[in-house]
C-alpha positions as CSV (number, residue, x, y, z in Angstrom):
1,M,40.3,0.0,105.3
2,D,42.8,1.2,108.0
3,P,41.7,3.7,110.4
4,G,43.7,6.6,108.8
5,K,42.0,6.2,105.6
6,L,38.6,5.6,106.9
7,R,38.8,8.9,108.9
8,E,39.9,10.6,105.6
9,F,36.9,9.1,103.9
10,F,34.7,10.5,106.5
11,M,36.4,13.8,106.5
12,R,35.6,14.3,102.8
13,G,31.9,13.9,103.6
14,V,29.5,10.9,104.0
15,V,26.2,9.5,104.2
16,M,26.2,6.7,106.6
17,C,23.1,4.4,106.2
18,V,21.8,3.0,109.0
19,Q,20.4,-0.6,107.6
20,L,16.9,-1.6,108.5
21,T,16.8,-5.2,109.7
22,P,13.9,-7.1,107.5
23,F,12.2,-9.7,109.6
24,K,9.9,-12.3,108.0
25,E,6.1,-12.6,109.2
26,N,7.1,-15.0,111.9
27,E,9.9,-12.5,113.0
28,D,12.8,-14.3,112.0
29,V,15.6,-12.5,110.3
30,D,15.3,-12.4,106.5
31,Y,18.9,-12.8,105.7
32,E,18.1,-13.1,102.0
33,G,16.3,-9.8,102.1
34,L,19.0,-8.5,103.8
35,R,21.5,-9.2,101.1
36,E,19.1,-8.0,98.3
37,N,18.9,-4.7,100.3
38,T,22.6,-4.5,100.8
39,A,23.2,-5.3,96.9
40,F,20.9,-2.4,96.2
41,L,22.8,-0.1,98.3
42,V,26.2,-1.3,96.9
43,E,25.0,-0.7,93.3
44,E,23.2,2.5,93.9
45,S,26.5,3.9,95.6
46,K,28.8,3.5,92.8
47,G,30.9,6.7,92.9
48,E,28.9,8.0,96.1
49,P,30.3,8.4,99.7
50,L,28.1,5.7,101.5
51,V,29.2,4.1,104.7
52,L,26.8,1.0,105.7
53,T,25.9,0.3,109.4
54,P,23.8,-2.6,110.2
55,V,22.5,-3.4,113.5
56,G,22.1,0.0,114.9
57,S,19.3,1.4,116.7
58,T,17.6,1.8,113.4
59,G,18.5,-2.2,112.9
60,E,16.5,-3.1,116.0
61,K,19.7,-4.1,117.3
62,Y,18.4,-4.5,121.0
63,A,15.8,-7.3,119.4
64,V,18.4,-9.5,117.6
65,T,20.3,-12.3,119.4
66,D,24.0,-12.6,119.6
67,E,24.1,-15.3,117.0
68,E,21.6,-13.3,114.7
69,W,23.7,-10.1,115.1
70,R,27.1,-11.7,114.2
71,K,25.1,-13.5,111.0
72,I,23.7,-9.9,110.0
73,V,27.2,-8.4,110.2
74,K,29.0,-11.1,108.2
75,T,25.9,-11.1,105.6
76,V,26.4,-7.3,105.1
77,V,30.4,-7.5,105.0
78,D,30.1,-10.2,102.5
79,V,27.7,-8.6,100.0
80,A,29.6,-5.2,100.4
81,N,32.8,-7.1,99.5
82,G,35.2,-4.1,99.9
83,K,33.2,-1.9,97.7
84,I,32.1,0.1,100.4
85,P,32.9,0.7,103.9
86,V,30.8,-1.3,106.6
87,V,30.9,0.1,110.1
88,P,28.3,-2.1,112.3
89,G,26.7,-1.2,115.5
90,A,28.6,-3.0,118.0
91,S,27.1,-1.3,121.3
92,H,26.6,-2.8,124.7
93,S,26.5,-1.3,128.1
94,G,29.2,-3.4,129.3
95,T,32.7,-2.7,128.0
96,R,33.7,-6.2,127.8
97,V,30.9,-7.4,125.8
98,A,31.2,-4.3,123.3
99,L,34.7,-5.1,122.9
100,E,34.0,-8.7,121.9
101,R,31.5,-7.8,119.5
102,A,33.8,-5.4,117.9
103,K,36.4,-8.1,117.7
104,Y,34.2,-10.1,115.9
105,A,33.4,-7.4,113.4
106,Q,37.0,-6.7,112.7
107,D,37.6,-10.4,112.4
108,V,34.9,-10.7,109.6
109,G,36.2,-7.8,107.8
110,A,34.2,-4.9,108.8
111,D,36.2,-1.2,108.5
112,G,35.3,-0.1,111.7
113,V,32.4,-0.3,114.4
114,M,30.0,2.4,115.9
115,I,29.6,2.2,119.8
116,V,26.8,4.0,121.7
117,L,27.2,5.7,124.7
118,P,27.0,3.1,127.9
119,Y,23.1,3.0,128.8
120,Y,21.2,1.8,131.9
121,H,23.9,2.4,134.4
122,V,25.4,5.8,134.3
123,P,29.4,5.8,134.2
124,E,31.4,8.7,135.6
125,E,33.6,10.4,133.4
126,D,36.5,8.5,133.7
127,G,34.5,5.1,133.0
128,L,32.9,6.8,130.0
129,Y,36.3,7.7,128.7
130,L,38.0,4.4,129.4
131,H,35.1,2.4,128.1
132,Y,36.0,4.0,124.7
133,K,39.7,3.8,125.1
134,R,40.0,0.3,126.1
135,I,37.6,-0.7,122.8
136,A,39.9,1.6,120.9
137,D,43.2,0.4,121.9
138,A,42.3,-3.3,121.3
139,L,41.3,-2.9,117.5
140,D,43.0,-2.5,114.5
141,I,39.8,-0.9,112.8
142,G,38.0,2.4,113.3
143,V,35.7,3.3,116.1
144,V,33.0,5.7,115.7
145,P,31.3,6.9,119.0
146,Y,27.6,7.6,119.1
147,N,27.0,10.3,121.3
148,N,23.2,9.8,121.9
149,P,21.8,11.2,125.2
150,D,18.1,10.0,124.1
151,A,19.1,6.4,124.4
152,S,21.8,6.4,127.0
153,K,20.7,9.4,129.2
154,I,24.2,10.4,129.5
155,Y,26.3,12.5,127.3
156,M,30.0,12.7,126.2
157,M,31.1,16.2,126.6
158,P,33.6,18.1,124.3
159,H,36.4,17.6,126.9
160,I,36.0,14.0,127.3
161,L,36.0,13.4,123.5
162,K,39.0,15.9,123.1
163,K,40.9,13.5,125.8
164,L,39.6,10.2,123.9
165,V,40.9,11.9,120.2
166,E,44.2,12.8,121.7
167,T,44.9,9.5,123.3
168,T,43.9,7.0,120.7
169,D,44.7,6.5,117.1
170,N,41.5,5.2,115.7
171,I,38.7,7.3,116.4
172,V,37.6,7.9,113.0
173,A,34.2,10.0,113.4
174,V,31.9,10.8,115.8
175,K,27.9,10.3,115.3
176,E,26.4,13.2,117.3
177,N,22.9,13.2,118.3
178,T,22.7,16.3,120.8
179,P,19.4,18.4,120.3
180,F,21.2,21.3,121.1
181,I,23.1,23.0,118.5
182,P,25.5,25.1,120.6
183,T,26.8,21.8,122.1
184,L,27.2,20.4,118.6
185,Y,29.3,23.6,117.7
186,E,31.5,23.0,120.8
187,H,32.2,19.5,119.5
188,I,33.2,20.8,116.0
189,K,35.2,23.5,117.5
190,T,36.9,21.0,119.9
191,V,38.0,18.1,117.6
192,G,36.5,18.8,114.2
193,D,39.7,19.5,112.6
194,K,41.0,16.1,113.7
195,V,37.9,13.9,113.8
196,P,34.6,14.4,111.6
197,I,31.4,15.2,113.3
198,L,28.3,13.5,111.5
199,Q,25.0,14.8,112.4
200,G,23.4,11.8,113.8
201,R,19.5,12.9,113.6
202,G,19.2,12.5,109.7
203,E,18.3,14.8,107.0
204,W,16.2,17.6,108.7
205,W,19.0,18.2,111.4
206,F,21.9,18.1,108.5
207,A,20.1,20.7,106.6
208,A,20.0,22.8,109.8
209,T,23.5,22.3,110.9
210,V,25.6,21.7,107.8
211,F,27.0,25.5,107.8
212,L,28.5,24.5,111.2
213,G,30.7,22.1,109.9
214,V,29.2,18.8,110.0
215,K,30.8,16.4,107.6
216,G,27.8,14.2,107.0
217,Y,24.9,12.4,108.4
218,I,23.5,9.4,109.3
219,S,20.3,8.5,107.2
220,G,17.6,5.8,107.5
221,Y,16.1,7.2,104.2
222,A,19.1,6.2,102.2
223,N,17.9,2.6,102.8
224,F,15.6,3.4,99.9
225,M,16.2,6.8,98.6
226,P,19.9,7.1,98.3
227,K,20.0,9.2,95.5
228,I,18.1,12.1,97.4
229,S,20.3,11.6,100.2
230,F,23.3,12.0,98.2
231,D,22.0,15.1,96.5
232,L,21.1,16.6,100.0
233,L,24.7,15.7,101.0
234,R,26.5,17.5,98.2
235,A,24.1,20.4,98.3
236,G,25.0,20.8,102.0
237,L,28.7,20.5,101.7
238,S,29.1,23.0,98.7
239,G,27.1,25.7,100.2
240,D,24.2,25.4,97.9
241,F,21.6,26.1,100.5
242,P,18.8,27.0,97.7
243,R,19.6,23.5,96.9
244,V,19.2,22.2,100.4
245,K,15.9,23.8,100.8
246,G,14.7,22.5,97.8
247,V,15.3,18.9,98.9
248,M,13.8,19.4,102.2
249,K,10.6,20.7,100.6
250,K,10.5,17.5,98.4
251,L,10.7,15.6,101.7
252,D,8.2,17.7,103.4
253,P,5.2,15.3,102.9
254,Y,7.1,12.1,103.9
255,E,8.4,13.8,107.2
256,E,4.8,15.1,108.1
257,F,3.4,11.7,107.6
258,I,5.9,10.4,109.9
259,A,5.2,13.0,112.5
260,K,1.3,12.3,112.1
261,I,2.0,8.6,112.6
262,C,4.1,8.9,115.5
263,K,1.5,11.1,117.3
264,K,-1.3,8.5,116.2
265,Y,0.1,5.6,117.7
266,G,0.9,7.1,120.6
267,P,1.4,10.7,121.5
268,S,5.2,11.7,122.5
269,T,6.2,13.2,125.6
270,T,9.3,14.5,124.3
271,I,10.3,18.5,124.6
272,L,11.8,18.2,121.3
273,P,10.1,19.9,118.2
274,Y,9.3,16.8,116.2
275,P,7.3,14.0,118.0
276,Y,9.1,11.4,115.9
277,V,12.4,12.4,117.7
278,S,11.5,9.9,120.5
279,S,9.0,7.6,118.7
280,Y,10.2,4.4,116.9
281,M,7.2,4.2,114.5
282,I,9.4,6.3,112.1
283,Y,11.2,2.5,111.5
284,A,7.8,0.8,110.6
285,V,7.0,3.7,108.2
286,M,10.5,3.2,106.6
287,K,9.9,-0.6,106.3
288,A,6.6,-0.1,104.7
289,T,8.3,2.3,102.2
290,M,10.8,-0.5,101.5
291,D,8.2,-3.1,100.7
292,M,6.3,-0.8,98.3
293,L,9.3,-0.1,96.5
294,G,10.2,-3.6,96.0
295,L,12.8,-3.9,98.7
296,K,12.8,-6.1,101.7
297,G,11.4,-3.9,104.5
298,G,9.6,-6.7,106.3
299,R,7.6,-6.3,109.9
300,M,8.8,-5.0,113.1
301,R,9.9,-7.3,115.9
302,L,8.0,-6.7,119.2
303,P,7.7,-4.9,121.1
304,L,7.8,-2.4,118.2
305,L,4.6,-2.5,116.2
306,D,3.8,-2.4,112.3
307,L,2.2,0.3,110.4
308,K,-1.3,-0.6,110.2
309,E,-3.0,-1.1,106.7
310,E,-5.3,1.6,106.8
311,D,-2.1,4.0,106.9
312,R,-0.3,2.3,104.0
313,K,-2.7,3.8,101.2
314,E,-1.7,7.3,102.2
315,L,2.0,6.4,102.6
316,E,1.9,4.9,99.2
317,K,0.6,8.1,97.5
318,I,3.3,10.0,99.3
319,V,6.0,7.8,98.2
320,F,4.9,7.5,94.5
321,E,3.4,10.8,93.8
322,K,5.1,13.2,96.2
323,L,8.6,11.8,96.5
324,G,8.7,10.6,92.8
325,L,10.3,7.1,94.0
326,E,10.0,4.3,91.5
327,K,10.0,0.6,92.3
328,V,13.4,-1.1,92.3
329,K,14.3,-3.4,89.5
330,Q,15.5,-6.6,90.7
């Protein structure tokens, strides 16, 4: 899909599913499991606006080797087979390495790439702008900047994003992770008519900010309950806020369980209102959920930890009784 068409696809409203990477008991990548999970999403998204994003933060991108990264991207692209867009995470703090990854994704047939802000060393404004411009100008596919201050400790302010959008042709969307709603709105006001702004913090934040003009959201839950994710998207974009509230009320027990687990496994020092915002136990909970449903969640790869058996029983009750999910028919 060329960047112009991909931008239009995003602008109409999407759920961007950040795929979990399944690992076997020995922590090897479960490629067959990944194929099964991707096939499930392709089937469940018929007629729905879904974008697949493997090897992002949710996919434990930091924990996979370069060879594994390439094989994961190619596996998802091959299974999707043009039926739904694939926009893998291709991030690296070094511009040259990020571009090398992005070119590989392009070569194997990805529709775009998602690139997080440079991390560890903090670039100045011009360096941040040039990081994205050099990558975008070297590609024929779409680029989705991932504006994530939590992970990178820097932030792309609206005027930098505006300059980037005005000087490149293939910025197709922005994954926006600011915890400050006025800043989110500034991005929407500044470039939202040209490039869609996506809520990067998932269902809860989409429900709280869709009225400002975000065009969709990034979801880990879509890995295993895509129908609920699509229902929330449609309700939000159509302005059906009672229905939005109904979907969120249904998700409450799951959200509360995640918050409790994040606190139990290690109290968060975040100043944000939900402890799981800065805790990665959410990934372990989602992987355990996938296993319960007959998908391939698998284990976490160190240094992240798995959900303990003592907590799985409570989760199972929530998944089947509160959420009303059913096992996947293979």
